MDTraj code that builds the backbone (N, CA, C; nanometers):
import mdtraj as md
import numpy as np

residues = "UNK UNK UNK UNK UNK UNK UNK UNK UNK UNK UNK UNK UNK UNK UNK UNK UNK UNK UNK UNK UNK UNK UNK UNK UNK UNK UNK UNK UNK UNK UNK UNK UNK UNK UNK UNK UNK UNK UNK UNK UNK UNK UNK UNK UNK UNK UNK UNK UNK UNK UNK UNK UNK UNK UNK UNK UNK UNK UNK UNK UNK UNK UNK UNK UNK UNK UNK UNK UNK UNK UNK UNK UNK UNK UNK UNK UNK UNK UNK UNK UNK UNK UNK UNK UNK UNK UNK UNK UNK UNK UNK UNK UNK UNK UNK UNK UNK UNK UNK UNK UNK UNK UNK UNK UNK UNK UNK UNK UNK UNK UNK UNK UNK UNK UNK UNK UNK UNK UNK UNK UNK UNK UNK UNK UNK UNK UNK UNK UNK UNK UNK UNK UNK UNK UNK UNK UNK UNK UNK UNK UNK UNK UNK UNK UNK UNK UNK UNK UNK UNK UNK UNK UNK UNK UNK UNK UNK UNK UNK UNK UNK UNK UNK UNK UNK UNK UNK UNK".split()
xyz = np.array([
    [8.1450, 8.2997, 13.8010],
    [8.1757, 8.3085, 13.6589],
    [8.0491, 8.3335, 13.5769],
    [7.9412, 8.2622, 13.6102],
    [7.8156, 8.2789, 13.5373],
    [7.7631, 8.4209, 13.5505],
    [7.7789, 8.4803, 13.6682],
    [7.7345, 8.6180, 13.6904],
    [7.8120, 8.7124, 13.5999],
    [7.9434, 8.6893, 13.5854],
    [8.0259, 8.7728, 13.4982],
    [7.9781, 8.7644, 13.3537],
    [7.9481, 8.6458, 13.3057],
    [7.9023, 8.6270, 13.1675],
    [7.7693, 8.6974, 13.1460],
    [7.6774, 8.6826, 13.2404],
    [7.5465, 8.7479, 13.2288],
    [7.5633, 8.8992, 13.2297],
    [7.6482, 8.9499, 13.3175],
    [7.6739, 9.0935, 13.3252],
    [7.7349, 9.1446, 13.1950],
    [7.8322, 9.0699, 13.1394],
    [7.8957, 9.1077, 13.0137],
    [7.7938, 9.1140, 12.9001],
    [7.7084, 9.0132, 12.8897],
    [7.6072, 9.0112, 12.7846],
    [7.5060, 9.1230, 12.8031],
    [7.4675, 9.1503, 12.9275],
    [7.3726, 9.2580, 12.9536],
    [7.4321, 9.3931, 12.9154],
    [7.5599, 9.4144, 12.9451],
    [7.6253, 9.5400, 12.9085],
    [7.6333, 9.5532, 12.7568],
    [7.6653, 9.4448, 12.6882],
    [7.6713, 9.4476, 12.5424],
    [7.5360, 9.4752, 12.4824],
    [7.4312, 9.4142, 12.5401],
    [7.2957, 9.4352, 12.4909],
    [7.2541, 9.5793, 12.5094],
    [7.2857, 9.6389, 12.6258],
    [7.2471, 9.7773, 12.6494],
    [7.3225, 9.8714, 12.5559],
    [7.4484, 9.8402, 12.5224],
    [7.5211, 9.9269, 12.4301],
    [7.4661, 9.9123, 12.2886],
    [7.4146, 9.7931, 12.2543],
    [7.3515, 9.7739, 12.1238],
    [7.2263, 9.8596, 12.1141],
    [7.1448, 9.8578, 12.2187],
    [7.0235, 9.9391, 12.2196],
    [7.0591, 10.0885, 12.2192],
    [7.1623, 10.1273, 12.2925],
    [7.2036, 10.2673, 12.2974],
    [7.2528, 10.3134, 12.1614],
    [7.3139, 10.2244, 12.0848],
    [7.3642, 10.2603, 11.9534],
    [7.2509, 10.2997, 11.8603],
    [7.1351, 10.2391, 11.8766],
    [7.0207, 10.2741, 11.7935],
    [6.9784, 10.4186, 11.8198],
    [6.9911, 10.4623, 11.9448],
    [6.9536, 10.5982, 11.9813],
    [7.0575, 10.6984, 11.9319],
    [7.1879, 10.6617, 11.9407],
    [7.2966, 10.7519, 11.9025],
    [7.3173, 10.7608, 11.7526],
    [7.2535, 10.6764, 11.6774],
    [7.2795, 10.6678, 11.5341],
    [7.2751, 10.8057, 11.4680],
    [7.3789, 10.8369, 11.3921],
    [7.3822, 10.9619, 11.3176],
    [7.4414, 11.0779, 11.3946],
    [7.4881, 11.0583, 11.5176],
    [7.5399, 11.1709, 11.5947],
    [7.6900, 11.1892, 11.5789],
    [7.7626, 11.0895, 11.5296],
    [7.9073, 11.1003, 11.5127],
    [7.9418, 11.1778, 11.3864],
    [8.0535, 11.2519, 11.3908],
    [8.0977, 11.3271, 11.2741],
    [8.1423, 11.2323, 11.1622],
    [8.2093, 11.1222, 11.1989],
    [8.2527, 11.0245, 11.0998],
    [8.1485, 10.9151, 11.0878],
    [8.1429, 10.8569, 10.9701],
    [8.0447, 10.7514, 10.9466],
    [8.0895, 10.6220, 11.0119],
    [7.9941, 10.5472, 11.0610],
    [8.0206, 10.4152, 11.1174],
    [8.0052, 10.3097, 11.0100],
    [8.0003, 10.1843, 11.0502],
    [7.9852, 10.0756, 10.9532],
    [7.8510, 10.0848, 10.8805],
    [7.8511, 10.0349, 10.7578],
    [7.7296, 10.0359, 10.6769],
    [7.7065, 9.8963, 10.6207],
    [7.5894, 9.8405, 10.6487],
    [7.5497, 9.7146, 10.5858],
    [7.4933, 9.7533, 10.4497],
    [7.5743, 9.7330, 10.3455],
    [7.5355, 9.7796, 10.2122],
    [7.4371, 9.6860, 10.1439],
    [7.4480, 9.5563, 10.1711],
    [7.3561, 9.4589, 10.1139],
    [7.3390, 9.3440, 10.2114],
    [7.2207, 9.2840, 10.2086],
    [7.1948, 9.1684, 10.2938],
    [7.0895, 9.0809, 10.2290],
    [7.0943, 8.9528, 10.2635],
    [6.9972, 8.8575, 10.2097],
    [6.9833, 8.7389, 10.3042],
    [6.8602, 8.6916, 10.3192],
    [6.8335, 8.5665, 10.3903],
    [6.7025, 8.5108, 10.3366],
    [6.6980, 8.3801, 10.3194],
    [6.5729, 8.3168, 10.2798],
    [6.4729, 8.3351, 10.3941],
    [6.3459, 8.3364, 10.3647],
    [6.2447, 8.3616, 10.4680],
    [6.1883, 8.2343, 10.5288],
    [6.2313, 8.1165, 10.4777],
    [6.1828, 7.9912, 10.5352],
    [6.2859, 7.8806, 10.5198],
    [6.2903, 7.7941, 10.6216],
    [6.3763, 7.6759, 10.6193],
    [6.3007, 7.5608, 10.6831],
    [6.3498, 7.4402, 10.6581],
    [6.2927, 7.3219, 10.7229],
    [6.3552, 7.3040, 10.8612],
    [6.2821, 7.2414, 10.9542],
    [6.3408, 7.2155, 11.0865],
    [6.4711, 7.1370, 11.0717],
    [6.5729, 7.1814, 11.1405],
    [6.7032, 7.1157, 11.1342],
    [6.7978, 7.1741, 11.0313],
    [6.7471, 7.2549, 10.9384],
    [6.8333, 7.3182, 10.8389],
    [6.9187, 7.4275, 10.9034],
    [7.0271, 7.4610, 10.8370],
    [7.1090, 7.5739, 10.8795],
    [7.0652, 7.6956, 10.7995],
    [7.0290, 7.8029, 10.8693],
    [6.9838, 7.9261, 10.8060],
    [7.1037, 8.0177, 10.7883],
    [7.1310, 8.0571, 10.6646],
    [7.2422, 8.1473, 10.6351],
    [7.1892, 8.2876, 10.6063],
    [7.2542, 8.3855, 10.6673],
    [7.2198, 8.5261, 10.6466],
    [7.3432, 8.5940, 10.5882],
    [7.3310, 8.6420, 10.4653],
    [7.4434, 8.6995, 10.3916],
    [7.4509, 8.8506, 10.4142],
    [7.5742, 8.8993, 10.4288],
    [7.5975, 9.0411, 10.4548],
    [7.7134, 9.0935, 10.3707],
    [7.6995, 9.2158, 10.3239],
    [7.8105, 9.2950, 10.2713],
    [7.8161, 9.4192, 10.3588],
    [7.9319, 9.4419, 10.4216],
    [7.9470, 9.5533, 10.5156],
    [8.0753, 9.6271, 10.4830],
    [8.0700, 9.7607, 10.4929],
    [8.1923, 9.8390, 10.4757],
    [8.2059, 9.9355, 10.5931],
    [8.3307, 9.9723, 10.6183],
    [8.3609, 10.0682, 10.7234],
    [8.4663, 10.1635, 10.6687],
    [8.4259, 10.2835, 10.6286],
    [8.5201, 10.3751, 10.5649],
    [8.6288, 10.4291, 10.6578],
    [8.6002, 10.4399, 10.7880],
    [8.6924, 10.5076, 10.8789],
    [8.7777, 10.4172, 10.9666],
    [8.7251, 10.3054, 11.0097],
    [8.7986, 10.2202, 11.1038],
    [8.7583, 10.0741, 11.0875],
    [8.8319, 9.9848, 11.1488],
    [8.8112, 9.8405, 11.1322],
    [8.6798, 9.7930, 11.1939],
    [8.6196, 9.6933, 11.1301],
    [8.5013, 9.6270, 11.1835],
    [8.5462, 9.5291, 11.2917],
    [8.4700, 9.5195, 11.4005],
    [8.5119, 9.4316, 11.5095],
    [8.4126, 9.3203, 11.5416],
    [8.2827, 9.3507, 11.5454],
    [8.1841, 9.2531, 11.5910],
    [8.0545, 9.2605, 11.5118],
    [7.9872, 9.1458, 11.5036],
    [7.8514, 9.1383, 11.4515],
    [7.7640, 9.1007, 11.5708],
    [7.6641, 9.1830, 11.6004],
    [7.5724, 9.1582, 11.7117],
    [7.4407, 9.1063, 11.6550],
    [7.3887, 8.9993, 11.7154],
    [7.2614, 8.9442, 11.6698],
    [7.1689, 8.9223, 11.7886],
    [7.0419, 8.9499, 11.7661],
    [6.9377, 8.9235, 11.8653],
    [6.8253, 8.8502, 11.7937],
    [6.7819, 8.7390, 11.8513],
    [6.6700, 8.6627, 11.7962],
    [6.5502, 8.6789, 11.8892],
    [6.4347, 8.7055, 11.8303],
    [6.3104, 8.7157, 11.9041],
    [6.2176, 8.6062, 11.8525],
    [6.1590, 8.5294, 11.9439],
    [6.0675, 8.4215, 11.9079],
    [5.9368, 8.4421, 11.9830],
    [5.8258, 8.4578, 11.9116],
    [5.6972, 8.4724, 11.9798],
    [5.6722, 8.3566, 12.0768],
    [5.6268, 8.3898, 12.1964],
    [5.6008, 8.2894, 12.2986],
    [5.7227, 8.2556, 12.3830],
    [5.8409, 8.2925, 12.3356],
    [5.9653, 8.2670, 12.4088],
    [6.0283, 8.3989, 12.4504],
    [6.0263, 8.4974, 12.3615],
    [6.0881, 8.6272, 12.3867],
    [6.2234, 8.6362, 12.3189],
    [6.3048, 8.7299, 12.3651],
    [6.4375, 8.7497, 12.3073],
    [6.5363, 8.6505, 12.3669],
    [6.6165, 8.5936, 12.2799],
    [6.7267, 8.5083, 12.3236],
    [6.8417, 8.5991, 12.3657],
    [6.9401, 8.5456, 12.4386],
    [7.0562, 8.6274, 12.4753],
    [7.1289, 8.6806, 12.3511],
    [7.1869, 8.7955, 12.3663],
    [7.2672, 8.8568, 12.2616],
    [7.3789, 8.7623, 12.2191],
    [7.4001, 8.7481, 12.0887],
    [7.5101, 8.6667, 12.0368],
    [7.6063, 8.7600, 11.9634],
    [7.7351, 8.7499, 11.9968],
    [7.8369, 8.8359, 11.9367],
    [7.9317, 8.7497, 11.8541],
    [7.9494, 8.7884, 11.7290],
    [8.0415, 8.7186, 11.6389],
    [8.1603, 8.8112, 11.6154],
    [8.2784, 8.7681, 11.6536],
    [8.4008, 8.8469, 11.6315],
    [8.4384, 8.8403, 11.4839],
    [8.4765, 8.9540, 11.4291],
    [8.5144, 8.9614, 11.2873],
    [8.6640, 8.9362, 11.2748],
    [8.6994, 8.8436, 11.1879],
    [8.8404, 8.8086, 11.1668],
    [8.9145, 8.9259, 11.1029],
    [9.0439, 8.9324, 11.1295],
    [9.1269, 9.0440, 11.0844],
    [9.1171, 9.0692, 10.9339],
    [9.1150, 8.9636, 10.8538],
    [9.1112, 8.9810, 10.7080],
    [8.9781, 9.0387, 10.6582],
    [8.8752, 9.0439, 10.7441],
    [8.7442, 9.0961, 10.7042],
    [8.7110, 9.2299, 10.7697],
    [8.8072, 9.2945, 10.8340],
    [8.7750, 9.4104, 10.9158],
    [8.7548, 9.5409, 10.8399],
    [8.7940, 9.5502, 10.7149],
    [8.7696, 9.6723, 10.6377],
    [8.6437, 9.6600, 10.5533],
    [8.6347, 9.5505, 10.4805],
    [8.5144, 9.5187, 10.4033],
    [8.4802, 9.3743, 10.4293],
    [8.3545, 9.3488, 10.4503],
    [8.3098, 9.2167, 10.4906],
    [8.2066, 9.1661, 10.3914],
    [8.2229, 9.0440, 10.3459],
    [8.1231, 8.9798, 10.2610],
    [8.1220, 8.8321, 10.2957],
    [8.0061, 8.7821, 10.3322],
    [7.9925, 8.6423, 10.3692],
    [7.8610, 8.6198, 10.4408],
    [7.8556, 8.5115, 10.5185],
    [7.7317, 8.4787, 10.5876],
    [7.7560, 8.4407, 10.7335],
    [7.6573, 8.4751, 10.8152],
    [7.6483, 8.4206, 10.9492],
    [7.5419, 8.3125, 10.9414],
    [7.5386, 8.2227, 11.0400],
    [7.4412, 8.1140, 11.0292],
    [7.3827, 8.0759, 11.1638],
    [7.2626, 8.0176, 11.1561],
    [7.1893, 7.9725, 11.2732],
    [7.1472, 7.8286, 11.2516],
    [7.1806, 7.7437, 11.3459],
    [7.1393, 7.6038, 11.3412],
    [6.9972, 7.5946, 11.3968],
    [6.9034, 7.5383, 11.3202],
    [6.7641, 7.5291, 11.3655],
    [6.7307, 7.3923, 11.4231],
    [6.8306, 7.3069, 11.4418],
    [6.8064, 7.1745, 11.4995],
    [6.8080, 7.1842, 11.6501],
    [6.7173, 7.1145, 11.7136],
    [6.7159, 7.1051, 11.8583],
    [6.6802, 6.9616, 11.8975],
    [6.7520, 6.9014, 11.9917],
    [6.7337, 6.7591, 12.0201],
    [6.6068, 6.7240, 12.0974],
    [6.5521, 6.8171, 12.1737],
    [6.4429, 6.7835, 12.2646],
    [6.3085, 6.8432, 12.2260],
    [6.3026, 6.9111, 12.1129],
    [6.1783, 6.9786, 12.0758],
    [6.1638, 6.9806, 11.9241],
    [6.0444, 7.0077, 11.8788],
    [6.0213, 7.0227, 11.7358],
    [6.0185, 7.1719, 11.7016],
    [6.0750, 7.2070, 11.5908],
    [6.0779, 7.3461, 11.5468],
    [5.9737, 7.3714, 11.4376],
    [5.8838, 7.2759, 11.4179],
    [5.7796, 7.2895, 11.3153],
    [5.6895, 7.4090, 11.3462],
    [5.6667, 7.4948, 11.2449],
    [5.5796, 7.6124, 11.2525],
    [5.6291, 7.7162, 11.3536],
    [5.7600, 7.7375, 11.3581],
    [5.8190, 7.8357, 11.4490],
    [5.8612, 7.9596, 11.3695],
    [5.8108, 8.0779, 11.4079],
    [5.8581, 8.2030, 11.3464],
    [5.9680, 8.2654, 11.4326],
    [6.0656, 8.3275, 11.3663],
    [6.1747, 8.3966, 11.4358],
    [6.1974, 8.5323, 11.3703],
    [6.2496, 8.6252, 11.4492],
    [6.2938, 8.7547, 11.3954],
    [6.4383, 8.7736, 11.4389],
    [6.5269, 8.8001, 11.3436],
    [6.6695, 8.8213, 11.3701],
    [6.7048, 8.9664, 11.3397],
    [6.7677, 9.0326, 11.4367],
    [6.8151, 9.1698, 11.4180],
    [6.9675, 9.1668, 11.4232],
    [7.0306, 9.2322, 11.3254],
    [7.1769, 9.2336, 11.3138],
    [7.2270, 9.3776, 11.3107],
    [7.3360, 9.4022, 11.3844],
    [7.4106, 9.5273, 11.3739],
    [7.5589, 9.4932, 11.3754],
    [7.6380, 9.5762, 11.3080],
    [7.7820, 9.5565, 11.3017],
    [7.8489, 9.6742, 11.3728],
    [7.9512, 9.6431, 11.4519],
    [8.0234, 9.7439, 11.5302],
    [8.1638, 9.7627, 11.4739],
    [8.2131, 9.8867, 11.4804],
    [8.3514, 9.9122, 11.4394],
    [8.4378, 9.9366, 11.5635],
    [8.5672, 9.9512, 11.5409],
    [8.6631, 9.9680, 11.6511],
    [8.6357, 10.0946, 11.7321],
    [8.5741, 10.1945, 11.6726],
    [8.5419, 10.3186, 11.7433],
    [8.4160, 10.3041, 11.8294],
    [8.3515, 10.1871, 11.8244],
    [8.2322, 10.1639, 11.9049],
    [8.1024, 10.2031, 11.8375],
    [8.1099, 10.2460, 11.7126],
    [7.9890, 10.2859, 11.6400],
    [7.9214, 10.1630, 11.5804],
    [7.7896, 10.1707, 11.5668],
    [7.7101, 10.0609, 11.5134],
    [7.6462, 10.0985, 11.3811],
    [7.6274, 9.9988, 11.2967],
    [7.5523, 10.0171, 11.1725],
    [7.4047, 10.0301, 11.2068],
    [7.3286, 10.0743, 11.1101],
    [7.1832, 10.0680, 11.1240],
    [7.1444, 9.9206, 11.1297],
    [7.0427, 9.8862, 11.2067],
    [7.0055, 9.7446, 11.2159],
    [6.9386, 9.6948, 11.0877],
    [6.9588, 9.5663, 11.0583],
    [6.8817, 9.4993, 10.9542],
    [6.8047, 9.3872, 11.0239],
    [6.6828, 9.3641, 10.9775],
    [6.5945, 9.2671, 11.0411],
    [6.5480, 9.1659, 10.9380],
    [6.5496, 9.0389, 10.9790],
    [6.5037, 8.9297, 10.8932],
    [6.4011, 8.8472, 10.9687],
    [6.2996, 8.8014, 10.8979],
    [6.2010, 8.7122, 10.9561],
    [6.2186, 8.5739, 10.8948],
    [6.2050, 8.4722, 10.9783],
    [6.2210, 8.3341, 10.9349],
    [6.1021, 8.2538, 10.9841],
    [6.0522, 8.1653, 10.8978],
    [5.9456, 8.0745, 10.9357],
    [5.9972, 7.9332, 10.9123],
    [5.9963, 7.8523, 11.0177],
    [6.0485, 7.7163, 11.0103],
    [5.9306, 7.6204, 10.9951],
    [5.9303, 7.5459, 10.8833],
    [5.8248, 7.4461, 10.8614],
    [5.8751, 7.3414, 10.7626],
    [5.8153, 7.2236, 10.7665],
    [5.8672, 7.1087, 10.6913],
    [5.8504, 7.1188, 10.5402],
    [5.7699, 7.2082, 10.4895],
    [5.7519, 7.2223, 10.3443],
    [5.8289, 7.3410, 10.2864],
    [5.9203, 7.3940, 10.3641],
    [5.9956, 7.5127, 10.3220],
    [6.0859, 7.4816, 10.2029],
    [6.1022, 7.5817, 10.1191],
    [6.1955, 7.5742, 10.0063],
    [6.2936, 7.6895, 10.0229],
    [6.4151, 7.6575, 10.0641],
    [6.5149, 7.7595, 10.0925],
    [6.5651, 7.8243, 9.9634],
    [6.5657, 7.9577, 9.9596],
    [6.6161, 8.0327, 9.8442],
    [6.7675, 8.0492, 9.8541],
    [6.8324, 8.0502, 9.7401],
    [6.9768, 8.0777, 9.7342],
    [6.9971, 8.2285, 9.7252],
    [7.1123, 8.2783, 9.7706],
    [7.1389, 8.4226, 9.7585],
    [7.1587, 8.4595, 9.6117],
    [7.1402, 8.5860, 9.5774],
    [7.1643, 8.6297, 9.4400],
    [7.3089, 8.6017, 9.3978],
    [7.3274, 8.5563, 9.2768],
    [7.4600, 8.5214, 9.2244],
    [7.5501, 8.6441, 9.2145],
    [7.6772, 8.6282, 9.2548],
    [7.7789, 8.7309, 9.2338],
    [7.7757, 8.8493, 9.3281],
    [7.6888, 8.8487, 9.4280],
    [7.6792, 8.9643, 9.5178],
    [7.7521, 8.9402, 9.6493],
    [7.7413, 8.8183, 9.7030],
    [7.8008, 8.7849, 9.8318],
    [7.9062, 8.6767, 9.8147],
    [8.0123, 8.6857, 9.8961],
    [8.1111, 8.5781, 9.8988],
    [8.0547, 8.4622, 9.9814],
    [8.0981, 8.3415, 9.9489],
    [8.0552, 8.2240, 10.0246],
    [8.1567, 8.1987, 10.1365],
    [8.1654, 8.2949, 10.2293],
    [8.2617, 8.2919, 10.3389],
    [8.1860, 8.2815, 10.4709],
    [8.2233, 8.1833, 10.5527],
    [8.1637, 8.1625, 10.6840],
    [8.2183, 8.2682, 10.7801],
    [8.1308, 8.3582, 10.8272],
    [8.1706, 8.4631, 10.9208],
    [8.1528, 8.4200, 11.0658],
    [8.0717, 8.3164, 11.0889],
    [8.0537, 8.2655, 11.2245],
    [7.9097, 8.2337, 11.2565],
    [7.8897, 8.1586, 11.3657],
    [7.7549, 8.1174, 11.4042],
    [7.6858, 8.2151, 11.4985],
    [7.5530, 8.2162, 11.4913],
    [7.4714, 8.2825, 11.5923],
    [7.4611, 8.1806, 11.7056],
    [7.5185, 8.2128, 11.8193],
    [7.5347, 8.1169, 11.9285],
    [7.4147, 8.1168, 12.0249],
    [7.3036, 8.0626, 11.9781],
    [7.1878, 8.0407, 12.0638],
    [7.1340, 7.9006, 12.0343],
    [7.0683, 7.8434, 12.1329],
    [6.9990, 7.7166, 12.1140],
    [6.8505, 7.7483, 12.1142],
    [6.7864, 7.7241, 12.0023],
    [6.6449, 7.7559, 11.9890],
    [6.5592, 7.6639, 12.0748],
    [6.4440, 7.7156, 12.1144],
    [6.3475, 7.6387, 12.1920],
    [6.2216, 7.6191, 12.1093],
    [6.1849, 7.4948, 12.0902],
    [6.0610, 7.4635, 12.0176],
    [5.9611, 7.4003, 12.1120],
    [5.8603, 7.3379, 12.0529],
    [5.7626, 7.2657, 12.1338],
    [5.8167, 7.1284, 12.1684],
    [5.7857, 7.0796, 12.2862],
    [5.8341, 6.9468, 12.3261],
    [5.7770, 6.8415, 12.2326],
    [5.8622, 6.7439, 12.2020],
    [5.8203, 6.6342, 12.1159],
    [5.7265, 6.5410, 12.1934],
    [5.6296, 6.4854, 12.1219],
    [5.5397, 6.3873, 12.1825],
    [5.6090, 6.2534, 12.1944],
    [5.5536, 6.1649, 12.2758],
    [5.6112, 6.0310, 12.2907],
    [5.5897, 5.9527, 12.1628],
    [5.6908, 5.8758, 12.1231],
    [5.6789, 5.7964, 12.0008],
    [5.6658, 5.6501, 12.0309],
])
top = md.Topology()
chain = top.add_chain()
for i, resn in enumerate(residues, 1):
    res = top.add_residue(resn, chain, resSeq=i)
    for name in ("N", "CA", "C"):
        top.add_atom(name, md.element.get_by_symbol(name[0]), res)
traj = md.Trajectory(xyz[None], top)
């Protein structure tokens, strides 16, 4: 079973990378991330929200693909968020990442998040990239008023790795 899951994620990851190469080759337009926002810093343990407005003129939206890269750790496994039926034509809301980890400290951890949205035809949006710095003095910014809906689109399903905590 584990081999199947790894194979499935690897195939999804390779199609995400292939979509970057194919971008612009289809006659019909694929999904478009029209607006996005994320604060650039959070405190360890905070939930990081990334807001998106996405449209798909030709076909339904199906998935949000996310990849997190952490210096010293590398890329985390691909995380796929399924888009609910009511959001498949136009999407406005946020995905989120939990920065709490029970066995390590996330103090002074930088992350890079890359997001692409897929439609039913298999086409991908252009990627959007966000950088996050996790530290205890962070002041999280709110999204601009009136641009994004406060709708939970789903979690980025990875468990972050920080530095091991010292003995107390």
